[in-house]
C-alpha positions in Angstrom: 33.4 1.2 12.1 29.9 0.0 13.2 27.6 -1.3 10.1 24.3 0.2 10.3 23.6 -0.5 6.3 19.9 -2.6 7.4 18.6 0.1 10.3 19.9 3.2 7.4 17.3 0.9 4.9 14.7 0.9 7.5 15.0 5.0 8.2 15.4 6.1 4.8 12.2 3.4 3.4 10.2 4.1 6.3 10.9 7.9 6.6 10.0 8.9 3.0 6.7 6.7 3.8 5.8 8.0 6.7 6.3 11.7 4.6 4.7 11.2 2.0 1.8 10.2 4.3 2.1 13.5 5.6 2.7 15.4 2.5 -1.0 13.9 2.2 -2.5 15.5 4.8 -1.9 18.5 4.0 -3.0 18.0 1.2 -6.6 17.3 1.4 -6.5 20.0 3.9 -5.7 22.5 1.4 -7.9 20.5 -0.7 -10.7 20.7 1.6 -10.2 23.7 3.1 -9.8 22.2 7.1 -6.8 23.9 8.6 -7.2 21.9 12.7 -9.1 18.9 13.3 -10.6 16.6 10.7 -13.7 19.2 10.3 -15.4 15.5 9.9 -13.7 14.8 6.6 -13.8 10.7 6.0 -11.1 11.7 3.2 -8.8 13.7 5.6 -9.3 11.6 8.7 -8.8 8.4 6.8 -5.0 10.6 5.7 -4.8 11.5 9.6 -4.8 7.8 10.7 -2.8 6.5 7.6 0.1 9.1 8.9 -0.3 8.1 12.6 -0.8 5.2 12.5 2.2 5.1 10.3 4.6 7.5 13.4 3.0 5.3 16.3 4.5 2.0 14.7 8.2 3.3 12.8 9.3 5.3 16.1 9.0 1.6 18.3 10.2 -0.7 15.6 13.0 1.4 14.8 14.5 1.1 18.6 14.0 -3.0 18.3 16.3 -2.2 14.9 18.8 -0.5 16.2 19.2 -2.8 18.8 19.4 -5.6 16.5 22.1 -3.7 14.4 24.0 -2.7 17.8 24.0 -6.1 18.9 25.6 -7.3 15.4 22.5 -10.1 14.5 22.5 -11.5 11.2 22.2 -9.1 8.2 19.0 -11.9 6.7 17.2 -11.5 10.3 17.8 -7.2 9.8 16.6 -7.4 5.7 13.8 -9.3 6.6 12.7 -7.6 9.2 12.9 -4.0 7.6 12.1 -5.4 4.1 9.1 -7.0 5.4 7.8 -4.4 8.1 8.3 -1.5 5.0 5.8 -3.8 3.0 3.9 -4.2 6.0 3.0 -0.5 6.3 2.5 0.9 2.8 0.7 -2.1 3.1 -1.6 -0.8 5.8 -1.2 3.2 4.2 -2.5 1.9 1.5 -6.0 -0.1 2.9 -6.6 2.9 5.2 -6.3 5.7 2.9 -8.0 2.9 -0.5 -10.1 1.8 1.8 -8.9 -2.5 0.8 -9.6 -3.9 3.7 -7.8 -7.0 3.4 -4.4 -4.5 2.4 -5.0 -3.2 6.0 -5.8 -6.2 8.1 -2.9 -7.8 6.3 -0.6 -4.6 7.0 -1.3 -4.9 10.5 -1.2 -7.8 11.2 2.2 -8.8 9.3 3.5 -5.0 12.0 2.2 -6.7 15.1 4.2 -10.0 14.2 7.2 -8.5 13.1 7.2 -6.0 16.4 7.1 -9.1 18.1 9.4 -10.8 16.3 11.6 -8.2 16.6 11.3 -8.1 20.3 12.4 -10.9 20.9 15.1 -10.9 18.4 16.6 -8.2 20.8 16.1 -10.7 23.6 17.9 -14.3 21.7 21.1 -11.6 19.6 21.6 -9.0 22.3 20.4 -10.1 26.2 20.8 -13.8 26.3 23.6 -13.8 23.6 
């Protein structure tokens, strides 16, 4: 049976994060009584973008992690890619919601860097192996 440990960790942590961010959007919508769109509300705009940005990056990165898991990339690589990416997404979300621009910048930078590293790791461990 194949070992999908790191992919499972990735799914657990990042789906949990996206769920929390989605709940936050609903919480702000209820509190501000805004059923559709953002109503021009800055707090709701930030909540929507934090959640949406997470969805944009997590789904794409999940494919890279799954591909690496399928080609049996080294566990140390998977562990690093999964843990650092998850930390990057938490930093980015916190930076967006708490107006902590350095956290947002670091989270975004790490996200892009890890996406590039992961896709090249797929090339090295999968395509060129």
